mmJSON file of the N, C-alpha and C atoms, coordinates in Angstrom:
{"data_MODEL":{"atom_site":{
"group_PDB":["ATOM","ATOM","ATOM","ATOM","ATOM","ATOM","ATOM","ATOM","ATOM","ATOM","ATOM","ATOM","ATOM","ATOM","ATOM","ATOM","ATOM","ATOM","ATOM","ATOM","ATOM","ATOM","ATOM","ATOM","ATOM","ATOM","ATOM","ATOM","ATOM","ATOM","ATOM","ATOM","ATOM","ATOM","ATOM","ATOM","ATOM","ATOM","ATOM","ATOM","ATOM","ATOM","ATOM","ATOM","ATOM","ATOM","ATOM","ATOM","ATOM","ATOM","ATOM","ATOM","ATOM","ATOM","ATOM","ATOM","ATOM","ATOM","ATOM","ATOM","ATOM","ATOM","ATOM","ATOM","ATOM","ATOM","ATOM","ATOM","ATOM","ATOM","ATOM","ATOM","ATOM","ATOM","ATOM","ATOM","ATOM","ATOM","ATOM","ATOM","ATOM","ATOM","ATOM","ATOM","ATOM","ATOM","ATOM","ATOM","ATOM","ATOM","ATOM","ATOM","ATOM","ATOM","ATOM","ATOM","ATOM","ATOM","ATOM","ATOM","ATOM","ATOM","ATOM","ATOM","ATOM","ATOM","ATOM","ATOM","ATOM","ATOM","ATOM","ATOM","ATOM","ATOM","ATOM","ATOM","ATOM","ATOM","ATOM","ATOM","ATOM","ATOM","ATOM","ATOM","ATOM","ATOM","ATOM","ATOM","ATOM","ATOM","ATOM","ATOM","ATOM","ATOM","ATOM","ATOM","ATOM","ATOM","ATOM","ATOM","ATOM","ATOM","ATOM","ATOM","ATOM","ATOM","ATOM","ATOM","ATOM","ATOM","ATOM","ATOM","ATOM","ATOM","ATOM","ATOM","ATOM","ATOM","ATOM","ATOM","ATOM","ATOM","ATOM","ATOM","ATOM","ATOM","ATOM","ATOM","ATOM","ATOM","ATOM","ATOM","ATOM","ATOM","ATOM","ATOM","ATOM","ATOM","ATOM","ATOM","ATOM","ATOM","ATOM","ATOM","ATOM","ATOM","ATOM","ATOM","ATOM","ATOM","ATOM","ATOM","ATOM","ATOM","ATOM","ATOM","ATOM","ATOM","ATOM","ATOM","ATOM","ATOM","ATOM","ATOM","ATOM","ATOM","ATOM","ATOM","ATOM","ATOM","ATOM","ATOM","ATOM","ATOM","ATOM","ATOM","ATOM","ATOM","ATOM","ATOM","ATOM","ATOM","ATOM","ATOM","ATOM","ATOM","ATOM","ATOM","ATOM","ATOM","ATOM","ATOM","ATOM","ATOM","ATOM","ATOM","ATOM","ATOM","ATOM","ATOM"],
"id":[1,2,3,4,5,6,7,8,9,10,11,12,13,14,15,16,17,18,19,20,21,22,23,24,25,26,27,28,29,30,31,32,33,34,35,36,37,38,39,40,41,42,43,44,45,46,47,48,49,50,51,52,53,54,55,56,57,58,59,60,61,62,63,64,65,66,67,68,69,70,71,72,73,74,75,76,77,78,79,80,81,82,83,84,85,86,87,88,89,90,91,92,93,94,95,96,97,98,99,100,101,102,103,104,105,106,107,108,109,110,111,112,113,114,115,116,117,118,119,120,121,122,123,124,125,126,127,128,129,130,131,132,133,134,135,136,137,138,139,140,141,142,143,144,145,146,147,148,149,150,151,152,153,154,155,156,157,158,159,160,161,162,163,164,165,166,167,168,169,170,171,172,173,174,175,176,177,178,179,180,181,182,183,184,185,186,187,188,189,190,191,192,193,194,195,196,197,198,199,200,201,202,203,204,205,206,207,208,209,210,211,212,213,214,215,216,217,218,219,220,221,222,223,224,225,226,227,228,229,230,231,232,233,234,235,236,237,238,239,240],
"type_symbol":["N","C","C","N","C","C","N","C","C","N","C","C","N","C","C","N","C","C","N","C","C","N","C","C","N","C","C","N","C","C","N","C","C","N","C","C","N","C","C","N","C","C","N","C","C","N","C","C","N","C","C","N","C","C","N","C","C","N","C","C","N","C","C","N","C","C","N","C","C","N","C","C","N","C","C","N","C","C","N","C","C","N","C","C","N","C","C","N","C","C","N","C","C","N","C","C","N","C","C","N","C","C","N","C","C","N","C","C","N","C","C","N","C","C","N","C","C","N","C","C","N","C","C","N","C","C","N","C","C","N","C","C","N","C","C","N","C","C","N","C","C","N","C","C","N","C","C","N","C","C","N","C","C","N","C","C","N","C","C","N","C","C","N","C","C","N","C","C","N","C","C","N","C","C","N","C","C","N","C","C","N","C","C","N","C","C","N","C","C","N","C","C","N","C","C","N","C","C","N","C","C","N","C","C","N","C","C","N","C","C","N","C","C","N","C","C","N","C","C","N","C","C","N","C","C","N","C","C","N","C","C","N","C","C","N","C","C","N","C","C"],
"label_atom_id":["N","CA","C","N","CA","C","N","CA","C","N","CA","C","N","CA","C","N","CA","C","N","CA","C","N","CA","C","N","CA","C","N","CA","C","N","CA","C","N","CA","C","N","CA","C","N","CA","C","N","CA","C","N","CA","C","N","CA","C","N","CA","C","N","CA","C","N","CA","C","N","CA","C","N","CA","C","N","CA","C","N","CA","C","N","CA","C","N","CA","C","N","CA","C","N","CA","C","N","CA","C","N","CA","C","N","CA","C","N","CA","C","N","CA","C","N","CA","C","N","CA","C","N","CA","C","N","CA","C","N","CA","C","N","CA","C","N","CA","C","N","CA","C","N","CA","C","N","CA","C","N","CA","C","N","CA","C","N","CA","C","N","CA","C","N","CA","C","N","CA","C","N","CA","C","N","CA","C","N","CA","C","N","CA","C","N","CA","C","N","CA","C","N","CA","C","N","CA","C","N","CA","C","N","CA","C","N","CA","C","N","CA","C","N","CA","C","N","CA","C","N","CA","C","N","CA","C","N","CA","C","N","CA","C","N","CA","C","N","CA","C","N","CA","C","N","CA","C","N","CA","C","N","CA","C","N","CA","C","N","CA","C","N","CA","C","N","CA","C","N","CA","C","N","CA","C","N","CA","C"],
"label_alt_id":[null,null,null,null,null,null,null,null,null,null,null,null,null,null,null,null,null,null,null,null,null,null,null,null,null,null,null,null,null,null,null,null,null,null,null,null,null,null,null,null,null,null,null,null,null,null,null,null,null,null,null,null,null,null,null,null,null,null,null,null,null,null,null,null,null,null,null,null,null,null,null,null,null,null,null,null,null,null,null,null,null,null,null,null,null,null,null,null,null,null,null,null,null,null,null,null,null,null,null,null,null,null,null,null,null,null,null,null,null,null,null,null,null,null,null,null,null,null,null,null,null,null,null,null,null,null,null,null,null,null,null,null,null,null,null,null,null,null,null,null,null,null,null,null,null,null,null,null,null,null,null,null,null,null,null,null,null,null,null,null,null,null,null,null,null,null,null,null,null,null,null,null,null,null,null,null,null,null,null,null,null,null,null,null,null,null,null,null,null,null,null,null,null,null,null,null,null,null,null,null,null,null,null,null,null,null,null,null,null,null,null,null,null,null,null,null,null,null,null,null,null,null,null,null,null,null,null,null,null,null,null,null,null,null,null,null,null,null,null,null],
"label_comp_id":["MET","MET","MET","THR","THR","THR","LYS","LYS","LYS","SER","SER","SER","THR","THR","THR","HIS","HIS","HIS","THR","THR","THR","PRO","PRO","PRO","GLU","GLU","GLU","TYR","TYR","TYR","GLN","GLN","GLN","ARG","ARG","ARG","LEU","LEU","LEU","VAL","VAL","VAL","GLU","GLU","GLU","LEU","LEU","LEU","LEU","LEU","LEU","ILE","ILE","ILE","GLU","GLU","GLU","THR","THR","THR","ARG","ARG","ARG","ARG","ARG","ARG","ALA","ALA","ALA","ALA","ALA","ALA","GLN","GLN","GLN","LEU","LEU","LEU","THR","THR","THR","GLN","GLN","GLN","GLN","GLN","GLN","GLN","GLN","GLN","VAL","VAL","VAL","ALA","ALA","ALA","ASP","ASP","ASP","ARG","ARG","ARG","LEU","LEU","LEU","GLY","GLY","GLY","LYS","LYS","LYS","PRO","PRO","PRO","GLN","GLN","GLN","SER","SER","SER","TYR","TYR","TYR","VAL","VAL","VAL","ALA","ALA","ALA","LYS","LYS","LYS","VAL","VAL","VAL","GLU","GLU","GLU","GLY","GLY","GLY","ALA","ALA","ALA","GLU","GLU","GLU","ARG","ARG","ARG","ARG","ARG","ARG","ILE","ILE","ILE","ASP","ASP","ASP","VAL","VAL","VAL","LEU","LEU","LEU","GLU","GLU","GLU","PHE","PHE","PHE","ALA","ALA","ALA","ALA","ALA","ALA","LEU","LEU","LEU","ALA","ALA","ALA","GLU","GLU","GLU","ALA","ALA","ALA","MET","MET","MET","GLY","GLY","GLY","ASN","ASN","ASN","SER","SER","SER","PRO","PRO","PRO","THR","THR","THR","ALA","ALA","ALA","LEU","LEU","LEU","LEU","LEU","LEU","ASP","ASP","ASP","ARG","ARG","ARG","LEU","LEU","LEU","LEU","LEU","LEU","SER","SER","SER","GLU","GLU","GLU","LEU","LEU","LEU","GLY","GLY","GLY"],
"label_asym_id":["A","A","A","A","A","A","A","A","A","A","A","A","A","A","A","A","A","A","A","A","A","A","A","A","A","A","A","A","A","A","A","A","A","A","A","A","A","A","A","A","A","A","A","A","A","A","A","A","A","A","A","A","A","A","A","A","A","A","A","A","A","A","A","A","A","A","A","A","A","A","A","A","A","A","A","A","A","A","A","A","A","A","A","A","A","A","A","A","A","A","A","A","A","A","A","A","A","A","A","A","A","A","A","A","A","A","A","A","A","A","A","A","A","A","A","A","A","A","A","A","A","A","A","A","A","A","A","A","A","A","A","A","A","A","A","A","A","A","A","A","A","A","A","A","A","A","A","A","A","A","A","A","A","A","A","A","A","A","A","A","A","A","A","A","A","A","A","A","A","A","A","A","A","A","A","A","A","A","A","A","A","A","A","A","A","A","A","A","A","A","A","A","A","A","A","A","A","A","A","A","A","A","A","A","A","A","A","A","A","A","A","A","A","A","A","A","A","A","A","A","A","A","A","A","A","A","A","A","A","A","A","A","A","A","A","A","A","A","A","A"],
"label_entity_id":["1","1","1","1","1","1","1","1","1","1","1","1","1","1","1","1","1","1","1","1","1","1","1","1","1","1","1","1","1","1","1","1","1","1","1","1","1","1","1","1","1","1","1","1","1","1","1","1","1","1","1","1","1","1","1","1","1","1","1","1","1","1","1","1","1","1","1","1","1","1","1","1","1","1","1","1","1","1","1","1","1","1","1","1","1","1","1","1","1","1","1","1","1","1","1","1","1","1","1","1","1","1","1","1","1","1","1","1","1","1","1","1","1","1","1","1","1","1","1","1","1","1","1","1","1","1","1","1","1","1","1","1","1","1","1","1","1","1","1","1","1","1","1","1","1","1","1","1","1","1","1","1","1","1","1","1","1","1","1","1","1","1","1","1","1","1","1","1","1","1","1","1","1","1","1","1","1","1","1","1","1","1","1","1","1","1","1","1","1","1","1","1","1","1","1","1","1","1","1","1","1","1","1","1","1","1","1","1","1","1","1","1","1","1","1","1","1","1","1","1","1","1","1","1","1","1","1","1","1","1","1","1","1","1","1","1","1","1","1","1"],
"label_seq_id":[1,1,1,2,2,2,3,3,3,4,4,4,5,5,5,6,6,6,7,7,7,8,8,8,9,9,9,10,10,10,11,11,11,12,12,12,13,13,13,14,14,14,15,15,15,16,16,16,17,17,17,18,18,18,19,19,19,20,20,20,21,21,21,22,22,22,23,23,23,24,24,24,25,25,25,26,26,26,27,27,27,28,28,28,29,29,29,30,30,30,31,31,31,32,32,32,33,33,33,34,34,34,35,35,35,36,36,36,37,37,37,38,38,38,39,39,39,40,40,40,41,41,41,42,42,42,43,43,43,44,44,44,45,45,45,46,46,46,47,47,47,48,48,48,49,49,49,50,50,50,51,51,51,52,52,52,53,53,53,54,54,54,55,55,55,56,56,56,57,57,57,58,58,58,59,59,59,60,60,60,61,61,61,62,62,62,63,63,63,64,64,64,65,65,65,66,66,66,67,67,67,68,68,68,69,69,69,70,70,70,71,71,71,72,72,72,73,73,73,74,74,74,75,75,75,76,76,76,77,77,77,78,78,78,79,79,79,80,80,80],
"pdbx_PDB_ins_code":[null,null,null,null,null,null,null,null,null,null,null,null,null,null,null,null,null,null,null,null,null,null,null,null,null,null,null,null,null,null,null,null,null,null,null,null,null,null,null,null,null,null,null,null,null,null,null,null,null,null,null,null,null,null,null,null,null,null,null,null,null,null,null,null,null,null,null,null,null,null,null,null,null,null,null,null,null,null,null,null,null,null,null,null,null,null,null,null,null,null,null,null,null,null,null,null,null,null,null,null,null,null,null,null,null,null,null,null,null,null,null,null,null,null,null,null,null,null,null,null,null,null,null,null,null,null,null,null,null,null,null,null,null,null,null,null,null,null,null,null,null,null,null,null,null,null,null,null,null,null,null,null,null,null,null,null,null,null,null,null,null,null,null,null,null,null,null,null,null,null,null,null,null,null,null,null,null,null,null,null,null,null,null,null,null,null,null,null,null,null,null,null,null,null,null,null,null,null,null,null,null,null,null,null,null,null,null,null,null,null,null,null,null,null,null,null,null,null,null,null,null,null,null,null,null,null,null,null,null,null,null,null,null,null,null,null,null,null,null,null],
"Cartn_x":[18.183,17.584,16.996,17.202,16.702,15.193,14.512,13.068,12.809,11.752,11.491,11.219,10.801,10.585,11.897,12.981,14.278,15.201,14.691,15.513,15.569,16.613,16.687,15.508,15.024,13.902,12.62,12.369,11.161,11.293,12.485,12.705,12.421,12.809,12.532,11.032,10.301,8.845,8.252,8.691,8.191,8.522,9.749,10.146,9.274,8.976,8.142,6.725,6.184,4.857,4.855,5.897,6.007,6.131,7.004,7.18,5.868,5.136,3.866,2.844,2.77,1.831,2.193,3.472,3.89,3.671,3.935,3.721,2.245,1.372,-0.068,-0.529,0.408,0.133,-0.943,-0.79,-1.713,-1.011,-1.742,-1.214,-1.508,-0.852,-1.156,-2.628,-3.141,-4.549,-5.488,-5.181,-6.037,-6.047,-4.882,-4.806,-5.581,-5.377,-6.086,-7.595,-8.058,-9.492,-10.032,-9.275,-9.7,-9.766,-8.929,-8.896,-9.874,-10.39,-11.248,-10.453,-9.217,-8.311,-7.85,-7.291,-6.726,-5.402,-5.056,-3.801,-2.611,-2.691,-1.573,-1.271,-2.272,-2.053,-1.052,-1.29,-0.397,0.979,1.017,2.294,3.098,2.435,3.134,3.618,2.841,3.29,4.523,4.445,5.552,6.775,6.584,7.706,8.238,7.692,8.057,7.842,6.888,6.514,5.44,4.774,3.691,3.953,4.027,4.221,2.874,2.868,1.625,1.625,0.423,0.298,-0.08,-0.215,-0.465,-1.804,-2.814,-4.107,-4.032,-3.287,-3.099,-2.291,-1.279,-0.488,-1.393,-2.245,-3.155,-4.088,-4.616,-5.516,-4.783,-3.57,-2.774,-2.506,-2.086,-1.798,-3.039,-4.172,-5.409,-5.849,-5.652,-6.015,-5.179,-4.005,-3.128,-3.268,-4.278,-4.55,-3.634,-3.047,-2.116,-2.59,-2.132,-2.401,-1.464,-2.006,-1.135,-0.134,-0.567,0.348,1.463,1.139,2.163,3.174,2.682,3.573,4.456,3.873,4.644,5.672,5.28,6.237,7.412,7.131,8.198,9.144,8.568,9.391,10.266,9.672,10.425,11.511,11.248,12.279,13.441,13.146,14.205,15.028,14.367,15.084,15.829,15.376,15.895,17.115],
"Cartn_y":[-169.739,-168.693,-167.616,-166.366,-165.242,-165.133,-164.936,-164.72,-163.425,-163.43,-162.285,-160.997,-161.095,-159.873,-159.287,-160.022,-159.541,-159.117,-159.066,-158.597,-157.076,-156.496,-155.031,-154.42,-155.111,-154.597,-154.54,-155.593,-155.594,-154.569,-154.439,-153.438,-152.042,-151.792,-150.481,-150.269,-151.321,-151.233,-150.825,-151.457,-151.144,-149.695,-149.277,-147.891,-146.907,-147.234,-146.363,-146.256,-147.368,-147.329,-146.466,-146.599,-145.787,-144.304,-143.995,-142.607,-142.026,-142.823,-142.381,-142.09,-142.978,-142.764,-141.495,-141.333,-140.144,-138.865,-138.903,-137.723,-137.334,-138.329,-138.077,-137.674,-137.645,-137.298,-138.188,-139.487,-140.474,-141.362,-141.775,-142.749,-144.15,-145.128,-146.508,-146.805,-146.283,-146.513,-145.94,-144.753,-144.134,-144.952,-145.428,-146.26,-147.557,-148.161,-149.402,-149.192,-148.084,-147.786,-147.684,-147.043,-146.905,-148.254,-149.185,-150.521,-151.484,-151.097,-152.0,-153.127,-152.813,-153.799,-153.282,-154.168,-153.693,-152.953,-152.1,-151.355,-152.292,-153.456,-154.407,-154.875,-154.868,-155.234,-154.27,-152.967,-151.957,-152.052,-152.262,-152.387,-153.575,-154.678,-155.863,-155.656,-154.965,-154.641,-153.746,-152.697,-151.747,-152.345,-153.38,-154.055,-155.218,-155.391,-156.491,-157.857,-157.911,-159.181,-159.87,-159.083,-159.609,-159.2,-160.178,-159.917,-159.574,-158.536,-158.138,-158.554,-158.784,-159.077,-157.792,-157.885,-156.699,-156.038,-156.814,-156.23,-155.488,-156.031,-155.349,-154.074,-154.136,-152.942,-151.843,-152.22,-151.245,-150.64,-151.472,-150.979,-150.046,-150.39,-149.531,-148.183,-148.199,-146.955,-146.064,-146.642,-145.862,-145.353,-146.153,-145.729,-144.535,-144.386,-143.263,-142.117,-142.241,-141.17,-141.133,-142.274,-142.336,-143.313,-143.072,-143.993,-145.197,-146.407,-147.585,-147.642,-147.253,-147.32,-146.288,-145.101,-144.074,-144.518,-145.111,-145.582,-146.721,-147.629,-148.731,-148.21,-147.261,-146.664,-146.047,-145.357,-144.746,-145.815,-146.879,-147.964,-148.578,-148.867,-149.512,-148.615,-147.307,-146.396,-146.295,-146.376,-146.349,-147.623,-148.726,-150.011,-150.23,-149.504,-149.566,-150.289],
"Cartn_z":[20.964,20.164,21.075,20.706,21.483,21.33,22.456,22.39,21.62,20.831,19.965,20.741,21.986,22.777,23.275,23.103,23.574,22.448,21.226,20.115,20.141,19.584,19.525,18.767,17.752,16.973,17.799,18.57,19.398,20.521,21.068,22.121,21.58,20.319,19.726,19.556,19.193,19.094,20.435,21.486,22.827,23.195,22.916,23.208,22.44,21.188,20.366,20.939,21.409,22.025,23.29,24.092,25.311,24.95,23.987,23.547,23.027,22.278,21.701,22.792,23.779,24.894,25.658,25.934,26.696,25.905,24.596,23.755,23.718,23.821,23.863,25.26,26.198,27.591,28.191,27.94,28.474,29.487,30.486,31.432,30.898,31.487,31.13,31.401,32.479,32.833,31.779,31.293,30.285,28.986,28.581,27.377,27.602,28.754,29.08,29.065,29.614,29.621,28.196,27.324,25.93,25.216,25.662,25.065,25.731,26.889,27.647,28.286,28.643,29.246,30.609,31.438,32.705,32.462,33.39,33.288,33.173,33.787,33.741,32.318,31.444,30.043,29.409,29.576,29.006,29.663,30.966,31.67,31.143,30.89,30.379,28.952,28.149,26.79,26.866,27.688,27.793,28.476,29.263,29.907,29.088,27.896,26.983,27.633,28.55,29.165,28.34,27.515,26.684,25.253,24.377,22.955,22.326,21.504,20.854,19.388,18.861,17.447,16.712,15.409,14.593,14.927,15.263,15.616,16.946,17.896,19.182,18.985,18.113,17.8,17.246,16.308,15.702,16.753,17.623,18.679,19.629,19.998,20.879,20.222,18.966,18.255,18.226,17.874,17.796,19.164,20.201,21.559,22.007,21.4,21.735,20.735,19.844,18.895,17.7,17.346,16.231,15.173,13.972,12.876,13.008,13.004,13.084,11.925,10.745,9.601,9.722,10.206,10.391,11.449,12.511,13.571,13.069,12.299,11.74,10.734,9.914,8.974,9.712,10.803,11.603,12.149,12.685,13.222,12.137,11.005,9.929,9.372,9.299,8.806,9.795,11.076,12.081,12.072,11.797,11.795,10.496,9.434,8.075,7.891],
"occupancy":[1.0,1.0,1.0,1.0,1.0,1.0,1.0,1.0,1.0,1.0,1.0,1.0,1.0,1.0,1.0,1.0,1.0,1.0,1.0,1.0,1.0,1.0,1.0,1.0,1.0,1.0,1.0,1.0,1.0,1.0,1.0,1.0,1.0,1.0,1.0,1.0,1.0,1.0,1.0,1.0,1.0,1.0,1.0,1.0,1.0,1.0,1.0,1.0,1.0,1.0,1.0,1.0,1.0,1.0,1.0,1.0,1.0,1.0,1.0,1.0,1.0,1.0,1.0,1.0,1.0,1.0,1.0,1.0,1.0,1.0,1.0,1.0,1.0,1.0,1.0,1.0,1.0,1.0,1.0,1.0,1.0,1.0,1.0,1.0,1.0,1.0,1.0,1.0,1.0,1.0,1.0,1.0,1.0,1.0,1.0,1.0,1.0,1.0,1.0,1.0,1.0,1.0,1.0,1.0,1.0,1.0,1.0,1.0,1.0,1.0,1.0,1.0,1.0,1.0,1.0,1.0,1.0,1.0,1.0,1.0,1.0,1.0,1.0,1.0,1.0,1.0,1.0,1.0,1.0,1.0,1.0,1.0,1.0,1.0,1.0,1.0,1.0,1.0,1.0,1.0,1.0,1.0,1.0,1.0,1.0,1.0,1.0,1.0,1.0,1.0,1.0,1.0,1.0,1.0,1.0,1.0,1.0,1.0,1.0,1.0,1.0,1.0,1.0,1.0,1.0,1.0,1.0,1.0,1.0,1.0,1.0,1.0,1.0,1.0,1.0,1.0,1.0,1.0,1.0,1.0,1.0,1.0,1.0,1.0,1.0,1.0,1.0,1.0,1.0,1.0,1.0,1.0,1.0,1.0,1.0,1.0,1.0,1.0,1.0,1.0,1.0,1.0,1.0,1.0,1.0,1.0,1.0,1.0,1.0,1.0,1.0,1.0,1.0,1.0,1.0,1.0,1.0,1.0,1.0,1.0,1.0,1.0,1.0,1.0,1.0,1.0,1.0,1.0,1.0,1.0,1.0,1.0,1.0,1.0,1.0,1.0,1.0,1.0,1.0,1.0],
"B_iso_or_equiv":[0.0,0.0,0.0,0.0,0.0,0.0,0.0,0.0,0.0,0.0,0.0,0.0,0.0,0.0,0.0,0.0,0.0,0.0,0.0,0.0,0.0,0.0,0.0,0.0,0.0,0.0,0.0,0.0,0.0,0.0,0.0,0.0,0.0,0.0,0.0,0.0,0.0,0.0,0.0,0.0,0.0,0.0,0.0,0.0,0.0,0.0,0.0,0.0,0.0,0.0,0.0,0.0,0.0,0.0,0.0,0.0,0.0,0.0,0.0,0.0,0.0,0.0,0.0,0.0,0.0,0.0,0.0,0.0,0.0,0.0,0.0,0.0,0.0,0.0,0.0,0.0,0.0,0.0,0.0,0.0,0.0,0.0,0.0,0.0,0.0,0.0,0.0,0.0,0.0,0.0,0.0,0.0,0.0,0.0,0.0,0.0,0.0,0.0,0.0,0.0,0.0,0.0,0.0,0.0,0.0,0.0,0.0,0.0,0.0,0.0,0.0,0.0,0.0,0.0,0.0,0.0,0.0,0.0,0.0,0.0,0.0,0.0,0.0,0.0,0.0,0.0,0.0,0.0,0.0,0.0,0.0,0.0,0.0,0.0,0.0,0.0,0.0,0.0,0.0,0.0,0.0,0.0,0.0,0.0,0.0,0.0,0.0,0.0,0.0,0.0,0.0,0.0,0.0,0.0,0.0,0.0,0.0,0.0,0.0,0.0,0.0,0.0,0.0,0.0,0.0,0.0,0.0,0.0,0.0,0.0,0.0,0.0,0.0,0.0,0.0,0.0,0.0,0.0,0.0,0.0,0.0,0.0,0.0,0.0,0.0,0.0,0.0,0.0,0.0,0.0,0.0,0.0,0.0,0.0,0.0,0.0,0.0,0.0,0.0,0.0,0.0,0.0,0.0,0.0,0.0,0.0,0.0,0.0,0.0,0.0,0.0,0.0,0.0,0.0,0.0,0.0,0.0,0.0,0.0,0.0,0.0,0.0,0.0,0.0,0.0,0.0,0.0,0.0,0.0,0.0,0.0,0.0,0.0,0.0,0.0,0.0,0.0,0.0,0.0,0.0],
"pdbx_formal_charge":[null,null,null,null,null,null,null,null,null,null,null,null,null,null,null,null,null,null,null,null,null,null,null,null,null,null,null,null,null,null,null,null,null,null,null,null,null,null,null,null,null,null,null,null,null,null,null,null,null,null,null,null,null,null,null,null,null,null,null,null,null,null,null,null,null,null,null,null,null,null,null,null,null,null,null,null,null,null,null,null,null,null,null,null,null,null,null,null,null,null,null,null,null,null,null,null,null,null,null,null,null,null,null,null,null,null,null,null,null,null,null,null,null,null,null,null,null,null,null,null,null,null,null,null,null,null,null,null,null,null,null,null,null,null,null,null,null,null,null,null,null,null,null,null,null,null,null,null,null,null,null,null,null,null,null,null,null,null,null,null,null,null,null,null,null,null,null,null,null,null,null,null,null,null,null,null,null,null,null,null,null,null,null,null,null,null,null,null,null,null,null,null,null,null,null,null,null,null,null,null,null,null,null,null,null,null,null,null,null,null,null,null,null,null,null,null,null,null,null,null,null,null,null,null,null,null,null,null,null,null,null,null,null,null,null,null,null,null,null,null],
"auth_seq_id":[1,1,1,2,2,2,3,3,3,4,4,4,5,5,5,6,6,6,7,7,7,8,8,8,9,9,9,10,10,10,11,11,11,12,12,12,13,13,13,14,14,14,15,15,15,16,16,16,17,17,17,18,18,18,19,19,19,20,20,20,21,21,21,22,22,22,23,23,23,24,24,24,25,25,25,26,26,26,27,27,27,28,28,28,29,29,29,30,30,30,31,31,31,32,32,32,33,33,33,34,34,34,35,35,35,36,36,36,37,37,37,38,38,38,39,39,39,40,40,40,41,41,41,42,42,42,43,43,43,44,44,44,45,45,45,46,46,46,47,47,47,48,48,48,49,49,49,50,50,50,51,51,51,52,52,52,53,53,53,54,54,54,55,55,55,56,56,56,57,57,57,58,58,58,59,59,59,60,60,60,61,61,61,62,62,62,63,63,63,64,64,64,65,65,65,66,66,66,67,67,67,68,68,68,69,69,69,70,70,70,71,71,71,72,72,72,73,73,73,74,74,74,75,75,75,76,76,76,77,77,77,78,78,78,79,79,79,80,80,80],
"auth_comp_id":["MET","MET","MET","THR","THR","THR","LYS","LYS","LYS","SER","SER","SER","THR","THR","THR","HIS","HIS","HIS","THR","THR","THR","PRO","PRO","PRO","GLU","GLU","GLU","TYR","TYR","TYR","GLN","GLN","GLN","ARG","ARG","ARG","LEU","LEU","LEU","VAL","VAL","VAL","GLU","GLU","GLU","LEU","LEU","LEU","LEU","LEU","LEU","ILE","ILE","ILE","GLU","GLU","GLU","THR","THR","THR","ARG","ARG","ARG","ARG","ARG","ARG","ALA","ALA","ALA","ALA","ALA","ALA","GLN","GLN","GLN","LEU","LEU","LEU","THR","THR","THR","GLN","GLN","GLN","GLN","GLN","GLN","GLN","GLN","GLN","VAL","VAL","VAL","ALA","ALA","ALA","ASP","ASP","ASP","ARG","ARG","ARG","LEU","LEU","LEU","GLY","GLY","GLY","LYS","LYS","LYS","PRO","PRO","PRO","GLN","GLN","GLN","SER","SER","SER","TYR","TYR","TYR","VAL","VAL","VAL","ALA","ALA","ALA","LYS","LYS","LYS","VAL","VAL","VAL","GLU","GLU","GLU","GLY","GLY","GLY","ALA","ALA","ALA","GLU","GLU","GLU","ARG","ARG","ARG","ARG","ARG","ARG","ILE","ILE","ILE","ASP","ASP","ASP","VAL","VAL","VAL","LEU","LEU","LEU","GLU","GLU","GLU","PHE","PHE","PHE","ALA","ALA","ALA","ALA","ALA","ALA","LEU","LEU","LEU","ALA","ALA","ALA","GLU","GLU","GLU","ALA","ALA","ALA","MET","MET","MET","GLY","GLY","GLY","ASN","ASN","ASN","SER","SER","SER","PRO","PRO","PRO","THR","THR","THR","ALA","ALA","ALA","LEU","LEU","LEU","LEU","LEU","LEU","ASP","ASP","ASP","ARG","ARG","ARG","LEU","LEU","LEU","LEU","LEU","LEU","SER","SER","SER","GLU","GLU","GLU","LEU","LEU","LEU","GLY","GLY","GLY"],
"auth_asym_id":["A","A","A","A","A","A","A","A","A","A","A","A","A","A","A","A","A","A","A","A","A","A","A","A","A","A","A","A","A","A","A","A","A","A","A","A","A","A","A","A","A","A","A","A","A","A","A","A","A","A","A","A","A","A","A","A","A","A","A","A","A","A","A","A","A","A","A","A","A","A","A","A","A","A","A","A","A","A","A","A","A","A","A","A","A","A","A","A","A","A","A","A","A","A","A","A","A","A","A","A","A","A","A","A","A","A","A","A","A","A","A","A","A","A","A","A","A","A","A","A","A","A","A","A","A","A","A","A","A","A","A","A","A","A","A","A","A","A","A","A","A","A","A","A","A","A","A","A","A","A","A","A","A","A","A","A","A","A","A","A","A","A","A","A","A","A","A","A","A","A","A","A","A","A","A","A","A","A","A","A","A","A","A","A","A","A","A","A","A","A","A","A","A","A","A","A","A","A","A","A","A","A","A","A","A","A","A","A","A","A","A","A","A","A","A","A","A","A","A","A","A","A","A","A","A","A","A","A","A","A","A","A","A","A","A","A","A","A","A","A"],
"auth_atom_id":["N","CA","C","N","CA","C","N","CA","C","N","CA","C","N","CA","C","N","CA","C","N","CA","C","N","CA","C","N","CA","C","N","CA","C","N","CA","C","N","CA","C","N","CA","C","N","CA","C","N","CA","C","N","CA","C","N","CA","C","N","CA","C","N","CA","C","N","CA","C","N","CA","C","N","CA","C","N","CA","C","N","CA","C","N","CA","C","N","CA","C","N","CA","C","N","CA","C","N","CA","C","N","CA","C","N","CA","C","N","CA","C","N","CA","C","N","CA","C","N","CA","C","N","CA","C","N","CA","C","N","CA","C","N","CA","C","N","CA","C","N","CA","C","N","CA","C","N","CA","C","N","CA","C","N","CA","C","N","CA","C","N","CA","C","N","CA","C","N","CA","C","N","CA","C","N","CA","C","N","CA","C","N","CA","C","N","CA","C","N","CA","C","N","CA","C","N","CA","C","N","CA","C","N","CA","C","N","CA","C","N","CA","C","N","CA","C","N","CA","C","N","CA","C","N","CA","C","N","CA","C","N","CA","C","N","CA","C","N","CA","C","N","CA","C","N","CA","C","N","CA","C","N","CA","C","N","CA","C","N","CA","C","N","CA","C","N","CA","C","N","CA","C","N","CA","C","N","CA","C"],
"pdbx_PDB_model_num":[1,1,1,1,1,1,1,1,1,1,1,1,1,1,1,1,1,1,1,1,1,1,1,1,1,1,1,1,1,1,1,1,1,1,1,1,1,1,1,1,1,1,1,1,1,1,1,1,1,1,1,1,1,1,1,1,1,1,1,1,1,1,1,1,1,1,1,1,1,1,1,1,1,1,1,1,1,1,1,1,1,1,1,1,1,1,1,1,1,1,1,1,1,1,1,1,1,1,1,1,1,1,1,1,1,1,1,1,1,1,1,1,1,1,1,1,1,1,1,1,1,1,1,1,1,1,1,1,1,1,1,1,1,1,1,1,1,1,1,1,1,1,1,1,1,1,1,1,1,1,1,1,1,1,1,1,1,1,1,1,1,1,1,1,1,1,1,1,1,1,1,1,1,1,1,1,1,1,1,1,1,1,1,1,1,1,1,1,1,1,1,1,1,1,1,1,1,1,1,1,1,1,1,1,1,1,1,1,1,1,1,1,1,1,1,1,1,1,1,1,1,1,1,1,1,1,1,1,1,1,1,1,1,1,1,1,1,1,1,1]
}}}
């Protein structure tokens, strides 16, 4: 069975998080600082080395200045 971090759907989630961070013109360090986490946390999320849950997704979205629901809606519409 394929690990859930290696599915095309999860890869798209990771790509969306990276795109969102870059569009906000934030570095991994800046996002990590807003979350109170080390930069390696963001790097592992973006490298799909660390699977995130819905609460972590929401925190990441907000740390990048985005609505978690809007970001999730975008992801789901793309995966449609």
